[in-house]
Backbone as a ProteinNet text record, in pm:
[ID]
protein_1_A
[PRIMARY]
XXXXXXXXXXXXXXXXXXXXXXXXXXXXXXXXXXXXXXXXXXXXXXXXXXXXXXXXXXXXXXXXXXXXXXXXXXXXXXXXXXXXXXXXXXXXXXXXXXXXXXXXXXXXXXXXXXXXXXXXXXXXXXXXXXXXXXXXXXXXXXXXXXXXXXXXXXXXXXXXXXXXXXXXXXXXXXXXXXXXXXXXXXXXXXXXXXXXXXXXXXXXXXXXXXXXXXXXXXXXXXXXXXXXXXXXX
[TERTIARY]
-17512.8	-17550.9	-17636.2	-17756.1	-17835.7	-17779.2	-17790.2	-17741.9	-17848.6	-17800.1	-17887.8	-17936.4	-18035.3	-18080.1	-17965.6	-17956.6	-17860	-17932.4	-17882.6	-17944.9	-17850.6	-17897.1	-17815.1	-17739.5	-17635.6	-17562.4	-17653.4	-17742.6	-17836.9	-17923.5	-17979.1	-18065.8	-17981.1	-17861.9	-17777.2	-17753.7	-17717.5	-17688.1	-17817.3	-17936	-18054.7	-18080.4	-18055.5	-18072.3	-17969.8	-17845.5	-17739.8	-17770.8	-17823.7	-17855.3	-17968.8	-18060.4	-18169.6	-18114.5	-18027.7	-17964.2	-17874.6	-17807.4	-17721.4	-17796.8	-17923.7	-18002	-18023.8	-18044.2	-18059.3	-17924.5	-17815.6	-17686.5	-17656.7	-17690.8	-17672	-17754.7	-17874.5	-17961.3	-17902.5	-17853.2	-17780.7	-17662.8	-17583.4	-17468.2	-17512.2	-17614.9	-17663.9	-17709.2	-17783.6	-17832.7	-17717.4	-17614.5	-17495.7	-17426.3	-17413.7	-17355.9	-17434.5	-17565.8	-17652.5	-17630.5	-17620.3	-17601.2	-17463.1	-17362.1	-17227.2	-17229	-17299.2	-17306.9	-17383.1	-17487.4	-17564.7	-17479.8	-17395.6	-17306.7	-17206.8	-17151.9	-17057.4	-17121.8	-17254.8	-17324.8	-17379.1	-17354.2	-17398.7	-17335.3	-17401.3	-17343	-17223.1	-17140	-17016.7	-17030.6	-16949.1	-16941.6	-16794.5	-16776.1	-16641	-16597.9	-16472.8	-16412.7	-16343.8	-16395.2	-16340.2	-16256	-16278.5	-16209.6	-16066.4	-15972.7	-15832.8	-15797.6	-15778.9	-15741.7	-15587.1	-15524.2	-15383.2	-15367.7	-15294.8	-15273.8	-15128.5	-15104.5	-14968.6	-14937.2	-14830.7	-14798.3	-14646.1	-14609	-14467.3	-14378.5	-14442.7	-14372.2	-14389.8	-14438	-14465.6	-14608.2	-14638.2	-14777.2	-14819.5	-14938.8	-14986.4	-15137	-15177.8	-15317.5	-15394.5	-15526.1	-15607.2	-15563.2	-15542	-15500.1	-15364.2	-15276	-15145.3	-15159.1	-15261.8	-15273.3	-15306.3	-15346.4	-15370.6	-15242.9	-15128.1	-14997.7	-14983.4	-15033.2	-15016.4	-15125.3	-15219.5	-15330.8	-15452.9	-15559.5	-15679.8	-15791.4	-15777.1	-15881.3	-15821.7	-15894.3	-15846.8	-15957.3	-15919.4	-16007.1	-15946.7	-16031.7	-15991.4	-16067.1	-15995.2	-16059.1	-16052.5	-16170.6	-16174.8	-16155.4	-16032.4	-15992.3	-16014.1	-16087.9	-16122.1	-15996.4	-15934.8	-15821.8	-15817.5	-15873.3	-15879.8	-15746.3	-15734	-15604.8	-15549.4	-15633.3	-15582.8	-15599.3	-15628.7	-15651.4	-15519.2	-15517.2	-15393.8	-15377.9	-15484.8	-15485.9	-15578.6	-15554.4	-15650.7	-15770.9	-15884.2	-16010.6	-15985.3	-16029.1	-16007.6	-16085.2	-16205.1	-16284.7	-16216.4	-16169.4	-16101.9	-15969.7	-15904.2	-15786.5	-15815.7	-15929.7	-15980.6	-15998.8	-16058.7	-16075.5	-15937.7	-15851.7	-15714.9	-15639	-15653.8	-15592.6	-15642.8	-15764.7	-15821.8	-15789.2	-15772.2	-15740.1	-15589.7	-15507.4	-15366.2	-15297.2	-15320.4	-15255.2	-15312.2	-15432.5	-15499.9	-15453.3	-15380.5	-15355.9	-15261.4	-15166.7	-15068.7	-15149.1	-15254.7	-15332.3	-15420.8	-15476.1	-15552.5	-15464.2	-15336.6	-15246.3	-15235.4	-15241.6	-15223.1	-15357.9	-15462.3	-15583.5	-15613.7	-15505.5	-15515.7	-15589.6	-15572.6	-15638.6	-15535.8	-15535.5	-15460.3	-15555.8	-15510.5	-15590.8	-15508.5	-15562.6	-15492.8	-15593.7	-15540.1	-15621.7	-15599	-15703.2	-15695.3	-15756.2	-15684.3	-15730.9	-15692.7	-15758.6	-15728.9	-15613	-15565	-15449.2	-15324.4	-15229.1	-15109.3	-15029.6	-14961.9	-14895.6	-14801.3	-14727	-14627.3	-14702.5	-14814.7	-14893.9	-14944.2	-14988.2	-15036.8	-14928.2	-14812.4	-14701	-14648.4	-14643.8	-14600.5	-14697.1	-14828.3	-14928.2	-14918.3	-14898.6	-14886.7	-14767.7	-14653.6	-14538.8	-14569.8	-14637.2	-14673.1	-14760.5	-14855.9	-14952.1	-14894.9	-14778.9	-14718.1	-14785.7	-14853.4	-14922.4	-14825.4	-14871.1	-14784.6	-14861.3	-14990.6	-15066.5	-15024.7	-15041.8	-15015.3	-15121	-15078	-15167	-15137.4	-15232.4	-15208.4	-15303.1	-15257.9	-15331.2	-15404.4	-15533.7	-15617.4	-15635.5	-15550.4	-15554.1	-15535.5	-15628	-15615.6	-15694.6	-15754.6	-15840.5	-15982.6	-16076.2	-16219.8	-16256.6	-16158.3	-16186.9	-16278.3	-16248.5	-16330	-16471.5	-16486.4	-16616.7	-16689.4	-16630	-16696.9	-16747.6	-16676.2	-16716.3	-16786.9	-16836.3	-16934.3	-16876.9	-16749	-16693.1	-16630.5	-16645.8	-16608.6	-16720	-16735.9	-16843.9	-16793.9	-16861.3	-16827	-16882.6	-16825.8	-16877.8	-17025.7	-17058.9	-17200.7	-17294.8	-17253.2	-17333.2	-17346.3	-17236.6	-17242.9	-17337.9	-17336.3	-17423.3	-17571.7	-17599.5	-17736.2	-17782.5	-17687	-17721.1	-17766.8	-17708.8	-17750	-17624.1	-17579.3	-17466	-17517.4	-17472.5	-17513.2	-17413.3	-17464.1	-17378.9	-17462	-17400.4	-17468.5	-17598	-17586.2	-17694.5	-17821.2	-17806.8	-17918.7	-17868.4	-17952.8	-17918.8	-17959	-17867.4	-17902.8	-17779	-17782.6	-17674.1	-17570	-17440.8	-17332.7	-17246.3	-17187	-17117.2	-16980.1	-16931.7	-16795.9	-16793.7	-16686.1	-16673.4	-16602.8	-16561	-16504.9	-16586.5	-16598.8	-16678.5	-16602.9	-16635.2	-16570	-16640.9	-16568.4	-16636.3	-16531.1	-16581.4	-16493.2	-16539.4	-16448.6	-16485.4	-16400.6	-16456.9	-16394.3	-16388.8	-16276	-16249.8	-16189.6	-16210.6	-16159.1	-16083.6	-15969.4	-15894.9	-15886.2	-15928.5	-15928.5	-15791.2	-15777.8	-15649.4	-15603.4	-15699.9	-15667.4	-15642.6	-15649	-15619.4	-15739.5	-15861.8	-15980.6	-16010.1	-16060.5	-16094.2	-16242.4	-16296.8	-16442.6	-16470.9	-16566.8	-16613.8	-16718.5	-16698.6	-16788.8	-16871.6	-16825.4	-16897.5	-16844.9	-16941.1	-16902.7	-16996.7	-16951	-17043.1	-16994.7	-17083.1	-17056.4	-17124.7	-17094.8	-17165.8	-17157.8	-17273.7	-17270.4	-17230.2	-17232.2	-17183.1	-17038.1	-16963.8	-16822.4	-16797	-16902.1	-16888	-16812.6	-16837	-16770.4	-16618.6	-16562.7	-16419.5	-16356.3	-16443.5	-16394.2	-16404.4	-16297.2	-16298.8	-16313.1	-16263.6	-16280.4	-16425.3	-16505.9	-16647.1	-16714	-16674.1	-16733.1	-16696	-16572.7	-16537.2	-16623.6	-16643.1	-16723.4	-16868.3	-16916.2	-17054.6	-17070.3	-16961.3	-16964.9	-16976.1	-16932.2	-16920.6	-17046.8	-17071.3	-17197.1	-17235.8	-17140.4	-17173.3	-17188.2	-17148.1	-17157.9	-17069.2	-17112	-17034.5	-17047.7	-17147.7	-17157.6	-17157.8	-17234.6	-17236.1	-17368.8	-17472.6	-17606.7	-17618.7	-17540.4	-17552.4	-17448.1	-17376.2	-17277.6	-17343.2	-17279.7	-17335.1	-17345.5	-17255.4	-17263.1	-17188.1	-17202.3	-17163.8	-17017.8	-16926	-16783.7	-16721.1	-16800.7	-16744.9	-16628.4	-16628.3	-16525.6	-16394.2	-16394.6	-16278.1	-16168.3	-16042.2	-15923.1	-15829.9	-15739	-15632.7	-15554.5	-15503.2	-15447	-15329.4	-15263.8	-15153.5	-15196.2	-15328.2	-15383.6	-15468	-15475.3	-15548	-15473.3
9565.1	9428.3	9371.5	9325.5	9269.7	9139	9115.9	8989.2	8881.4	8760.6	8644	8608.4	8519.4	8467.9	8402.5	8420.8	8352	8237.7	8118.6	7997.1	7908.7	7802.7	7707.2	7622	7553.2	7465.2	7359.5	7310	7198.3	7250	7371.8	7431.2	7459.9	7502.8	7532.1	7402.7	7292.2	7165.9	7117.7	7133.6	7094.3	7171.7	7306.8	7387.2	7354.5	7327.5	7291.2	7162.7	7064.9	6935.2	6953.4	7038.6	7065	7129.5	7221	7287.9	7195.1	7102.6	7008.1	6920.5	6887.5	6808.6	6881.1	7014.2	7096.8	7109.4	7115	7120.6	6991.6	6876.2	6746.4	6738.4	6786.7	6787.3	6871	6986.4	7074.1	7004.1	6934	6863.3	6751.5	6676.8	6570.2	6634.8	6744.9	6809.6	6863.5	6919.1	6969.4	6856.7	6736.4	6625.7	6582.5	6587.7	6553.5	6653.5	6781.1	6880.6	6867.2	6830.8	6811.4	6694.4	6586.1	6472.6	6506.5	6585.9	6628.4	6722.4	6804.6	6898.3	6811.6	6707.8	6629.3	6549.9	6535.3	6464.7	6552.6	6680.1	6775.7	6739.4	6764.1	6745.5	6839.4	6797.1	6874.1	6936.2	7036.6	7096.8	7090.5	7037.8	7027.3	7169.4	7204.2	7330.7	7314.3	7383.6	7378.4	7503.2	7612.2	7736.3	7724.9	7779	7778.2	7905.3	7893.4	8003.2	8001.4	8117.6	8128.3	8228.3	8185.5	8270.2	8306	8427.2	8471.4	8425.3	8344.7	8286.5	8303.3	8278	8289.4	8185.2	8086.2	7988.7	8016.3	8136.4	8167	8148.3	8152.6	8135.1	7986.3	7973.6	7835.4	7827.5	7708.4	7685.6	7648.8	7641	7600.8	7460	7370.1	7232.4	7236.2	7323.3	7330	7371.9	7449	7502.2	7394.7	7274.3	7163.3	7118.2	7147.1	7116	6968.9	6883.1	6738.9	6669.9	6744.7	6686.1	6680.9	6616.1	6604.8	6702.6	6766.9	6860.9	6998.3	7098.5	7236.9	7323.2	7398.4	7503.7	7637.8	7719.5	7858.4	7959.8	8039	8147.8	8273.2	8324.3	8446.8	8568.4	8617.2	8723.7	8858.1	8945.1	9076.3	9166	9184.6	9269.8	9318.9	9435.1	9481.8	9529.7	9545.5	9583	9713	9808.1	9940.5	9965.4	9858.8	9876.3	9892.3	9975.6	9993.3	9883.9	9824.7	9721.7	9606	9486.4	9378.3	9406.4	9350.1	9364.9	9322.9	9402.6	9369.1	9245	9225	9106.4	8981	8987.1	8872.7	8847.3	8953.7	8934.7	8865.4	8898.3	8828.9	8679.9	8646.7	8505.3	8440.4	8510.7	8454.2	8428	8513.9	8489.1	8354.4	8319	8197.6	8070.2	8083.6	7954.7	7935.6	8038.3	8022	7902.4	7887.8	7777.7	7640.1	7635.6	7504.8	7436	7510.8	7460.6	7337.6	7337.8	7224.4	7097	7105.5	6990.8	6948.8	7043.7	7014.3	6937.9	6984.3	6919.3	6769.9	6731.6	6588.8	6512.3	6580.3	6511.7	6531.4	6545.6	6552.2	6680.5	6788.4	6914.7	7026.2	7102.7	7221.3	7338.2	7441.5	7560.5	7680.9	7771.6	7894.4	8011.8	8134.1	8249	8301.2	8358.5	8420.8	8562.1	8657.7	8794.9	8856.8	8969.7	9039.3	9133.9	9167.5	9254.7	9195.3	9273.6	9215.1	9127.1	9029.5	8933.5	9003.4	9101.3	9172	9236.1	9291.9	9357.4	9253.9	9141.3	9034.5	8981.4	8957	8897.7	8995.1	9122.7	9226.5	9234.9	9226.9	9230.7	9101.2	8992.2	8862.7	8868.7	8925.2	8943.4	9030.1	9139.6	9232.9	9161.6	9079.5	9015.3	8890.9	8841.7	8720	8591.3	8586.1	8462.3	8376.2	8250.6	8155.7	8092.5	8111.5	8045	8090.3	8004.6	8040.7	8138.9	8246.3	8353.5	8379.5	8371.7	8390.7	8500.1	8560.6	8668.4	8623.8	8663	8631.5	8752.9	8855.1	8974.5	8939.9	8978.8	8951.2	8830.5	8755.3	8643.9	8664.3	8579.4	8595.9	8511.4	8455.6	8364.2	8425.9	8544	8611.6	8639.7	8681.4	8708.1	8573.5	8474	8346	8282.1	8311.1	8255	8354.5	8463.9	8552	8638.6	8683.4	8767.5	8896.4	8931.1	9057.6	9114.5	9249	9310.3	9432	9453.7	9563.6	9696.6	9811.3	9942.1	9957	9897.6	9903.4	9826.1	9714.8	9638.6	9715.9	9773.3	9855.8	9971.2	10040.1	10158.6	10117.2	9998.5	9951.6	9884	9855.5	9779.6	9639.3	9581.1	9447.3	9356.1	9318.9	9229.3	9092.3	8990.4	8853.2	8804	8793.5	8747.9	8653.1	8545.3	8443.6	8394.7	8378.3	8319.6	8399.3	8534.7	8622.7	8757.9	8831.7	8964.6	9075.6	9163.9	9275.4	9367.1	9455.1	9547.1	9482.2	9524.7	9486.8	9608.1	9633.8	9764.1	9777.2	9673.7	9675.1	9606.6	9639.1	9568.8	9437.1	9402.8	9272	9213.2	9079.8	9013.1	8890.9	8847.2	8725.5	8601	8490.7	8365.2	8252.4	8128.7	8016.4	7916.3	7859.3	7762.8	7636	7522.3	7394.3	7323.9	7256	7187.5	7054.8	6963.6	6826.3	6800.8	6736.2	6700.8	6552	6497.6	6360.3	6308.1	6175.4	6111.9	6149.7	6185.4	6225.8	6379.4	6449.6	6591.4	6683.1	6623	6704.3	6772.9	6898.4	6972.3	6993.3	6976.6	6993.3	7090.2	7173.3	7264.8	7185.8	7176.2	7094.7	7179.6	7298.9	7375.7	7522.2	7611.6	7749.8	7803.5	7890.2	7955.6	8095.3	8181.7	8324.6	8374.8	8503.2	8573	8492	8470	8397	8252.1	8203.3	8067.3	8049.1	8160.2	8156	8146.4	8158.8	8152.6	8025.9	7918.7	7793.7	7799.8	7897.7	7905.7	7994.5	8061.8	8155.7	8110.5	8052.3	7999.6	8111.3	8227.9	8336.4	8367.7	8368.5	8397.9	8289.6	8166.5	8052.8	8060	8103.8	8125	8237.4	8345.9	8452.7	8412.5	8316.5	8264.7	8190.5	8157.7	8083	8175.5	8302.6	8390.2	8468.2	8522.6	8588.5	8704.2	8784.1	8893.2	8849.5	8725.8	8679.6	8763.7	8787.1	8867.6	9017.4	9053.8	9191.8	9293.2	9260.4	9350.7	9414.2	9389.2	9439	9587.7	9659.3	9806.5	9880.4	9802.2	9863.1	9908.2	10003	10041.5	9923.5	9832.6	9711	9601	9476.6	9368.3	9369.1	9404.9	9395.4	9533.8	9634.4	9766.7	9774.3	9680.8	9677.8	9629.3	9558.8	9480.1	9574.3	9532.1	9595.9	9489.5	9534.1	9443.9	9412.2	9290	9251	9335	9406.2	9495.2	9640	9664.4	9798.2	9815.1	9713	9733.8	9822.7
12021.7	11996.3	12111.2	12093.6	12203.2	12250.6	12378.2	12438.7	12421.6	12400.6	12395.5	12533.3	12541	12668.1	12742.1	12874	12955.7	13027.8	13006.8	13057.6	13133.9	13190.1	13257.7	13152	13198.5	13107.7	13052.8	13131	13086.9	12972.7	12994.2	12890	12762	12781.6	12663.8	12586	12649.9	12585.3	12513.5	12567.8	12503.1	12377.6	12381.2	12264.4	12160.7	12203.6	12109.3	12036	12108.4	12045.3	11944.9	11976.5	11878.3	11750	11770.4	11654.1	11575.1	11649.6	11580.1	11481.8	11517.6	11423.3	11288.1	11301	11182.3	11105.6	11175	11109.9	11033.9	11099.2	11032	10904.3	10909.4	10788.9	10679	10717.7	10622.4	10556.9	10638.9	10588.2	10491	10524.9	10434.7	10301.9	10312.2	10192.6	10104.4	10169.9	10097.9	10028.6	10089.7	10027.9	9901.5	9913.4	9799.3	9684	9716.7	9615	9547.9	9630.4	9577.1	9475.4	9512.8	9424.8	9295.4	9308.9	9187.1	9098.3	9164.4	9089.9	9002	9063.8	8990	8876.9	8885.2	8779.4	8666.2	8676	8567.3	8430.8	8324.6	8189.3	8168.2	8071.1	8040.1	7900.4	7876.7	7744.3	7694.5	7575.9	7517.8	7474.8	7513.7	7474.8	7343	7238.3	7107.8	7072.8	7141.3	7112.7	7168.6	7083.2	7125.8	7202.2	7329.1	7416.7	7442.9	7428.3	7459.8	7576.8	7680.5	7797.9	7812.1	7864.3	7895.1	8032.5	8047.4	8177.3	8203.2	8327	8360.8	8283	8223.7	8140.2	7991.3	7957.1	7814.9	7780.7	7652.2	7604.9	7624	7683.2	7713.6	7674.6	7637	7601.9	7736.3	7720	7839.8	7883.3	7785.4	7822.2	7892	7852.8	7918.8	8066.5	8100.2	8231.5	8339.1	8287.7	8382	8447.6	8386.2	8440.5	8478.4	8384.7	8398.8	8479.1	8534	8611.1	8519.9	8568.4	8481.8	8521	8635.5	8680.5	8703.7	8659.9	8669.6	8725.9	8833.3	8885.3	8851.4	8791.8	8756.1	8833.6	8913.5	8987.8	8894.4	8859	8779.9	8870.5	8874.3	8966.4	8896.3	8963.5	8903	8906.9	8786.7	8773.9	8627.9	8600.5	8461.5	8413.7	8281.3	8221	8270.1	8313.1	8355.5	8501.7	8583.4	8725.9	8799.4	8902.1	8982.8	9085.7	9130.9	9230.8	9190.4	9237.2	9221	9312.2	9273.3	9352.9	9495.2	9592.8	9734.7	9775.5	9717.6	9749.4	9697.5	9569.7	9513.7	9590	9636.5	9719.3	9850.1	9906.1	10029.9	9998	9885.9	9850.9	9827.7	9759.7	9735.2	9862.4	9964.2	10093.3	10149.9	10117.9	10171.6	10092.6	9955.8	9880.9	9853.3	9873.1	9836.9	9900.1	10030.4	10102.2	10079.6	10018.7	9998.9	9868.6	9781.4	9648.1	9651	9740.5	9750.9	9782	9861.8	9896.3	9774.8	9701.8	9581	9479	9466.6	9372	9397.1	9526	9559.2	9546.7	9497.6	9461.4	9313.1	9234	9088.7	9043.9	9115.9	9087.1	9076.8	8969.9	8958.8	8979.2	9053.4	9072.2	9036.3	8955	8915.8	8919.4	8903.6	8888.2	8744.9	8686.2	8555.1	8562.4	8506.2	8497.7	8369.4	8334	8207.4	8216.2	8335	8345.1	8286.9	8240	8185.1	8289.9	8240.9	8328.9	8426.2	8379.6	8468.4	8583.2	8559.8	8663.2	8763.5	8714.6	8803.9	8890.1	8831.9	8909	9015.4	8983.7	9079.9	9195.1	9165.5	9271.8	9356.5	9291.4	9369.9	9464.6	9418.3	9504.6	9624.7	9595.1	9703.1	9809.6	9768.1	9857.9	9923.2	9872.8	9927.7	9893.4	9781.9	9739	9652.6	9635.1	9563.1	9442.4	9433.7	9326.5	9188.6	9090.2	8949.9	8905	8840.1	8792.7	8650.6	8559.9	8421.3	8369.1	8256.4	8193.5	8075.3	8066.6	7955.5	7864.3	7882.9	7801	7650.1	7568.2	7423.2	7382.3	7474.5	7433.8	7492.9	7457.9	7498.5	7618	7685	7797.2	7899.7	7944.2	8050.6	7998.9	7873.1	7816.9	7804.5	7755.1	7732.9	7864	7970.1	8103.3	8194.3	8134.4	8199.7	8309.9	8301.6	8404.2	8355.1	8227.5	8172.7	8085.3	8092.2	8021.7	7938.8	7826.8	7741.1	7790.9	7744	7783.6	7740.7	7625.4	7576.1	7669.1	7716.6	7812	7942.5	7986	8111.4	8093.6	7978.6	7957.4	7954.8	7898.7	7893.8	8022.1	8110.3	8230.7	8202.6	8093.7	8045.9	8042.7	8161.4	8169.8	8209.5	8141.6	8178.1	8280.1	8406.3	8517	8607.6	8646.1	8727	8660	8530.6	8449.7	8440.4	8456.1	8434.5	8389.4	8326.1	8267.2	8368.3	8392.3	8481.7	8495.7	8595.7	8618.6	8707	8686.9	8772.4	8782.7	8903.5	8929.9	8868.3	8800	8744.9	8609.8	8529.9	8397.9	8415.8	8535.1	8568.1	8685.3	8687.6	8791.7	8841.6	8966.5	9016.6	8976.5	8975.4	8949.1	8958.9	8942.7	8938.4	8835.8	8758.4	8658.1	8673	8637.3	8657.7	8525	8496.8	8369.9	8394.5	8295.1	8299.7	8166.1	8176.8	8058.4	8042.7	7925.4	7900.3	7865.3	7857.6	7824.2	7687.5	7598	7464.2	7448.4	7561.2	7553.7	7532.1	7522.8	7509.6	7643.6	7637.8	7758.4	7760.7	7882.5	7902.3	8017.5	7996.6	8103.3	8179.4	8317.8	8396.2	8493.6	8527.4	8629.2	8633.7	8664.2	8695.5	8801.1	8889.4	8982.7	9006.7	9060.1	9070.4	9194.1	9228.3	9336.1	9467.1	9534.5	9661.1	9646.3	9524.4	9500.8	9535.9	9547.5	9581.3	9730.1	9812.8	9957	10005.4	9934.3	9976.5	9978.6	9903.7	9894.2	10004.4	10085.2	10181.1	10322.3	10372.3	10510.5	10616.4	10593.4	10690.1	10715.8	10610.2	10627.1	10712.6	10686.6	10761.5	10909.2	10938.6	11077.3	11141.6	11065.2	11116	11140.9	11060.5	11079.7	11214.4	11278.5	11402.6	11527.1	11510.8	11629.1	11649.1	11776.6	11801.4	11706.4	11660.8	11570.3	11424.3	11395.5	11255.5	11166.4	11042.5	10949.6	10979.6	11057.6	11105.9	10991.9	10884.4	10769.9	10743.1	10823.4	10796.7	10787.2	10865.4	10869.9	10783.5	10702.6	10612.2	10478.9	10404	10278.1	10177.7	10186.4	10106.8	10188.9	10153.2	10243.8	10280.9	10190.7	10224.4	10236.7	10280	10295.8	10396.2	10488.6	10592.5	10542.4	10429	10382.6	10326.4	10354.4	10297.9	10236.8	10150	10113	10242.3	10257.5	10387.7	10431	10335	10374	10391.8	10400.9	10418	10540.1	10626.5	10751.7	10848.2
[MASK]
+++++++++++++++++++++++++++++++++++++++++++++++++++++++++++++++++++++++++++++++++++++++++++++++++++++++++++++++++++++++++++++++++++++++++++++++++++++++++++++++++++++++++++++++++++++++++++++++++++++++++++++++++++++++++++++++++++++++++

């Protein structure tokens, strides 16, 4: 790793102040984008989804658990997988502890995967997580929200992911979707994001962005080749 220029404290402060102006502009722009995101149009959910949960079969509206806002993390875990996706596990390590705070802002956050519920709960116990995890096995939720692909789509290399058609290396993909429930029980889809759009959920990456080596992934075969399940380091 090449060393940066070594300067006096005065020169460092001057450079830091200049960079701070750019950081403040980024923060202002991020606030504008967040406001625009909240102003996006909504889609009413008319399809009846049933999920297998630790409390029995529940609908999408039930998953709000009495709150009016629901965040769903689409966790990559196929029906026949032996482990959950290591990247999604990395994200789960980062959001698990935040959910109690979200609950106190009228937000429920859960994970949804196509693996059977017993498999999900066993893996959650192994990893030491606390978030609610439900199975969408047997319904079209993952397909409808762009995170599961058929063998035919895989063979053609024509999977619709992140709002475009192309190749994806797995039949399951990560994402996040947000929903709102009205006083009359109607459910609306308000937002979804995928791929690098999920960066906002990963505090570890943001910490790495602060240090001299950054994420240090440029010379790897792929960006997260270094990553392991947290019990396998």
